C-alpha positions in Angstrom: 16.1 4.8 -10.1 14.6 2.3 -12.5 11.3 1.1 -11.1 11.2 -2.6 -10.0 8.7 -4.6 -11.9 6.2 -6.2 -9.5 3.6 -9.0 -9.8 0.8 -9.6 -7.3 0.0 -13.2 -6.2 -3.5 -13.4 -4.8 -6.3 -11.2 -6.1 -8.6 -11.3 -3.1 -10.0 -8.6 -0.8 -6.6 -7.1 0.2 -5.2 -6.9 -3.3 -7.2 -3.7 -4.1 -5.3 -1.9 -1.4 -2.1 -2.6 -3.2 -3.3 -2.4 -6.8 -5.2 0.9 -6.3 -1.9 2.5 -5.1 0.2 1.5 -8.0 0.6 5.1 -9.2 1.7 6.5 -5.8 5.3 5.3 -6.0 8.1 5.8 -8.4 10.2 2.9 -7.0 8.1 0.1 -8.4 5.4 -0.7 -11.0 2.8 -3.5 -10.7 2.7 -5.1 -14.1 1.1 -8.5 -13.6 -1.2 -10.5 -11.3 -2.1 -14.1 -10.7 -4.5 -16.2 -8.6 -5.5 -19.8 -8.4 -8.9 -18.5 -9.6 -8.1 -17.5 -13.1 -11.4 -15.5 -13.4 -10.4 -13.4 -10.4 -7.0 -12.7 -11.8 -8.5 -11.7 -15.1 -10.9 -9.3 -13.5 -8.1 -7.6 -11.5 -6.0 -7.4 -14.6 -8.7 -5.8 -16.6 -9.6 -3.3 -13.8 -6.0 -2.2 -13.2 -4.4 -2.6 -16.7 -2.2 -5.6 -15.8 -1.2 -8.9 -17.4 -3.1 -11.8 -16.0 -0.8 -14.8 -15.5 -1.1 -18.3 -14.0 0.8 -18.9 -10.7 3.5 -20.8 -12.6 3.8 -18.1 -15.2 4.2 -15.4 -12.5 7.0 -17.3 -10.8 8.9 -17.8 -14.0 8.2 -14.6 -15.9 11.6 -12.8 -16.5 9.9 -9.4 -16.6 8.7 -9.7 -13.0 11.5 -8.9 -10.5 9.5 -9.0 -7.2 6.2 -10.5 -6.1 3.7 -9.2 -3.6 2.5 -12.4 -1.9 -1.2 -12.0 -0.8 -2.0 -15.7 -0.3 -3.5 -16.9 3.0 -1.0 -17.2 5.9 -1.0 -21.0 5.8 0.4 -20.8 2.2 3.1 -18.2 2.9 6.0 -20.6 3.6 5.5 -22.7 0.5 4.7 -19.9 -1.9 7.6 -17.6 -0.6 10.2 -20.4 -0.9 8.9 -21.2 -4.4 9.1 -17.6 -5.6 12.5 -17.1 -4.0 13.9 -20.3 -5.7 12.5 -18.9 -9.0 14.7 -15.8 -8.5 12.0 -13.4 -7.3 12.3 -10.9 -4.5 9.2 -11.3 -2.2 7.0 -8.9 -0.2 4.5 -10.9 1.8 1.4 -9.9 3.8 1.5 -10.4 7.5 2.2 -12.7 9.3 5.4 -13.8 7.5 4.4 -17.4 8.2 2.4 -19.4 10.7 5.4 -20.3 12.8 8.8 -18.9 13.5 10.4 -22.0 12.1 8.6 -21.6 8.8 9.6 -17.9 8.8 13.2 -18.9 9.4 13.0 -21.3 6.4 11.8 -18.4 4.2 14.8 -16.3 5.3 17.2 -19.2 4.6 15.7 -19.6 1.1 16.2 -15.9 0.5 19.8 -16.1 1.6 20.4 -19.1 -0.7 18.8 -17.3 -3.6 20.5 -14.0 -2.9 17.1 -12.3 -2.8 15.3 -10.0 -0.4 12.2 -10.6 1.6 10.0 -7.9 2.9 6.8 -8.2 4.9 3.8 -6.2 6.1 2.8 -4.4 8.1 4.3 -1.3 6.6 2.1 1.1 8.5 5.0 2.1 10.8 6.5 3.9 7.7 3.5 6.3 7.7 3.6 9.9 9.0 1.9 9.0 12.2 4.3 6.5 13.7 7.4 8.1 12.1 6.4 11.3 13.9 6.2 9.3 17.1 9.7 7.9 16.4 11.0 11.5 15.9 9.5 12.6 19.2 10.8 9.6 21.1 14.3 10.1 19.7 14.2 13.7 20.6 13.4 12.8 24.2 10.0 14.4 24.3 8.6 11.9 26.9 12.0 11.0 28.5 13.0 7.4 28.8 10.3 4.9 27.8 8.9 2.8 30.7 5.8 1.0 29.5 3.1 0.7 26.8 -0.5 -0.4 26.4 -2.0 -1.8 23.2 -5.6 -2.9 23.1 -7.7 -4.0 20.1 -11.0 -5.7 20.4 -13.9 -6.7 18.1 -16.7 -9.2 17.9 -15.0 -11.0 15.0 -14.5 -10.6 11.3 -17.4 -12.9 10.3 -19.7 -9.9 10.7 -18.2 -8.0 7.7 -15.8 -10.1 5.7 -17.3 -12.1 2.7 -14.9 -15.0 3.3 -13.8 -14.9 7.0 -12.7 -18.5 7.3 -8.9 -17.9 7.3 -9.1 -15.6 10.3 -9.9 -18.6 12.4 -7.3 -21.0 11.0 -3.7 -21.6 12.0 -1.6 -18.5 11.3 -4.5 -16.2 12.2 -6.7 -15.3 15.2 -6.7 -11.8 16.6 -3.1 -12.0 17.8 -1.6 -13.0 14.4 -4.1 -10.8 12.5 -3.9 -7.5 14.4 -1.0 -8.1 16.7 1.6 -7.5 14.0 0.5 -3.9 13.6 1.0 -3.2 17.3 4.2 -5.2 17.9 5.8 -4.0 14.7 5.1 -0.4 15.7 6.5 -1.0 19.2 9.7 -2.6 17.8 10.1 0.3 15.4 9.9 2.7 18.4 11.7 0.7 21.1 13.8 -2.0 19.4 13.6 -5.7 19.7 11.8 -7.6 22.5 13.5 -10.0 24.8 10.8 -11.9 26.7 7.1 -12.5 26.6 4.4 -13.9 28.9 0.9 -14.7 27.7 -2.5 -16.1 28.4 -5.0 -17.0 25.7 -8.5 -18.5 25.4 -11.3 -19.2 22.9 -15.0 -18.4 23.5 -16.3 -20.9 21.0 -15.2 -23.7 18.7 -17.5 -22.6 16.0 -18.6 -19.2 14.5 -21.6 -18.3 12.4 -21.1 -15.9 9.5 -23.5 -13.0 9.5 -22.0 -11.2 6.5 -23.1 -11.7 2.9 -23.0 -13.7 0.7 -22.5 -16.6 3.1 -24.8 -15.6 5.9 -25.7 -18.5 8.2 -22.7 -20.7 7.3 -20.5 -21.9 10.2 -16.7 -21.8 10.6 -14.6 -24.1 12.7 -12.3 -22.2 15.0 -8.7 -23.6 15.2 -7.0 -20.8 17.1 -7.4 -18.7 20.3 -9.7 -15.7 19.9 -9.0 -13.7 23.1 -5.2 -13.2 23.6 -3.3 -11.3 26.3 0.4 -10.8 26.5 3.2 -8.9 28.3 6.1 -8.0 26.1 9.4 -7.0 27.6 11.9 -5.1 25.4 15.6 -5.1 25.5 15.6 -1.4 26.5 13.6 -2.3 29.7 10.2 -1.2 28.5 7.2 -3.4 29.3 4.1 -3.5 27.1 0.7 -4.9 27.8 -1.0 -6.3 24.7 -4.6 -7.5 24.3 -6.3 -8.6 21.0 -9.7 -10.2 20.8 -12.4 -11.4 18.5 -14.6 -12.1 21.6 -16.0 -8.6 22.4 -19.3 -8.5 20.5 -20.7 -6.1 23.0 -18.0 -3.5 22.2 -15.8 -1.6 24.6 -15.7 1.8 26.4 -12.0 2.0 25.6 -10.9 4.0 22.5 -10.4 1.8 19.5 -7.6 1.2 19.5 -6.1 2.1 22.8 -2.3 2.5 22.1 -0.1 4.5 24.4 3.6 4.8 25.3 4.6 6.0 28.8 7.9 7.8 29.6 9.6 9.3 32.5 8.6 12.8 31.3 5.3 12.3 29.6 2.9 10.1 27.7 2.7 9.6 23.9 -0.7 8.7 22.6 0.1 6.6 19.5 -2.0 6.6 16.3 -3.9 3.5 15.1 -1.1 1.3 13.8 -3.4 -0.1 11.1 -3.2 3.2 9.3 -0.5 5.6 8.1 -1.7 8.9 9.5 -2.2 10.5 12.9 -3.3 11.9 15.2 -0.2 12.0 17.4 -0.8 13.4 20.9 1.5 14.1 23.8 1.0 15.1 27.4 4.0 16.2 29.4 4.5 15.1 33.0 3.5 18.6 34.3 0.7 19.1 31.7 -3.0 18.8 32.3 -4.1 17.8 28.8 -2.9 16.0 25.7 -1.9 18.2 22.8 -2.0 17.2 19.1 1.5 17.4 17.5 2.0 18.4 13.9 3.2 15.5 11.8 6.9 15.6 11.0 6.6 13.2 8.0 4.4 13.3 4.9 3.4 9.8 3.9 -0.3 8.9 4.6 -1.1 7.3 1.3 -1.9 3.7 2.3 -0.6 0.2 1.4 2.5 -0.1 -0.9 5.0 1.8 1.2 6.6 -1.5 2.2 6.9 -2.5 -1.4 8.6 0.8 -2.2 10.9 0.2 0.7 11.8 -3.3 -0.7 12.2 -1.8 -4.2 14.7 0.8 -2.9 16.6 -1.9 -1.1 16.7 -4.1 -4.3 18.3 -1.2 -6.2 20.8 -0.7 -3.3 22.0 2.1 -1.0 18.8 2.0 1.1 18.2 0.6 4.6 15.5 -2.1 4.3 13.1 -1.3 7.0 10.2 -3.7 6.4 12.6 -6.6 6.3 12.0 -10.3 6.7 14.2 -10.3 9.9 11.9 -7.8 11.5 8.8 -9.8 10.5 10.4 -13.0 11.8 11.1 -11.3 15.2 7.5 -10.0 15.4 6.2 -13.5 14.7 8.4 -14.9 17.4 6.9 -12.4 19.9 3.4 -13.4 18.9 4.1 -17.1 18.9 5.8 -16.8 22.2 2.7 -15.3 23.8 0.7 -18.4 22.8 3.5 -20.8 23.8 3.7 -19.1 27.2 0.0 -19.7 27.7 0.5 -23.3 26.9 3.5 -23.9 29.1 2.8 -21.5 32.0 6.3 -20.1 31.6 8.0 -17.0 30.3 9.3 -17.3 26.8 12.7 -15.8 25.8 12.7 -14.1 22.3 15.9 -14.0 20.3 16.6 -10.4 19.2 17.0 -11.4 15.5 16.6 -7.9 14.2 17.6 -4.3 14.9 15.4 -1.3 15.4 14.5 -0.1 11.9 16.1 3.2 10.8 13.9 6.3 10.9 12.6 7.4 7.5 13.4 10.7 5.7 10.6 13.1 6.3 9.7 13.4 2.6 9.5 9.6 1.9 8.6 8.2 -0.6 9.9 11.2 -2.7 13.2 11.7 -0.8 15.7 9.1 -1.9 18.3 9.9 0.7 18.7 8.0 4.0 
């Protein structure tokens, strides 16, 4: 297939993960970049051999078919709609938007423009979680019953040079890390149906300890310790915990991510990465065994952009779709809303379980 020409909007910290992988995929080619900070865009363009454009130029450039949107979550709704109305396909970092209503508006704009929207995380396309999907479909652990997902830290201000946005609307531990876990679970189990949650916040202000802004303070707008129970349409119930309020660490593995079935337990790999290990213990076993990966892709960010590019060219099931991201955002938002109201929150299905990948992805172009 002819590669899809891609531009990158936003040249901050995460952009390197996409730009450094430009040569891993035949389905697309990153050719341009833009940022509100022209110097930052120029530096990225020079490092990676791209054209540096203004934001307006990127939106209107006829040579750019799709845009990877790496702006902060609070800007996703506006920038995605603007790009879609300009005729671009869009792949956006997670979360798709700050609210399900904003996400729905993005999808509506895509329909009106006859363009596709894809969204991170794309880590469930990696060899680790695709191997888990194969094992689950083959019945290795029987019928799924429950799952546990735990991710804790002391907060991103200890390492990120500009951690402010992690504590603004559209972020917090649930919206920052939760998409990895919930997307992985939806890819394995299918859509969720109901959620219950309880959230809290340890402090209204954080002090940055990373350089170069060590000593500055951040106002906290969102919960920073968030727990939820997610019920799936297939009957599986998952316990989810994400936190920026564990500065003392944890004795639990990082992450703790498991799926329990009627005939065994599947120890899932870190959903923030593309590789394994994948481990299984049968009901009559006495130890977990590491399973050989059935799929090959472990290369890092960009798999979702390749997935979008294949869908743009046709004859490909779009797995990292905007409808999947909208559903995941609805789950995360529902956990917070449940905490506010003290009631269960029903989640509209909105998406289907993504199709499994061919084992040789991204080289295999068959379904």
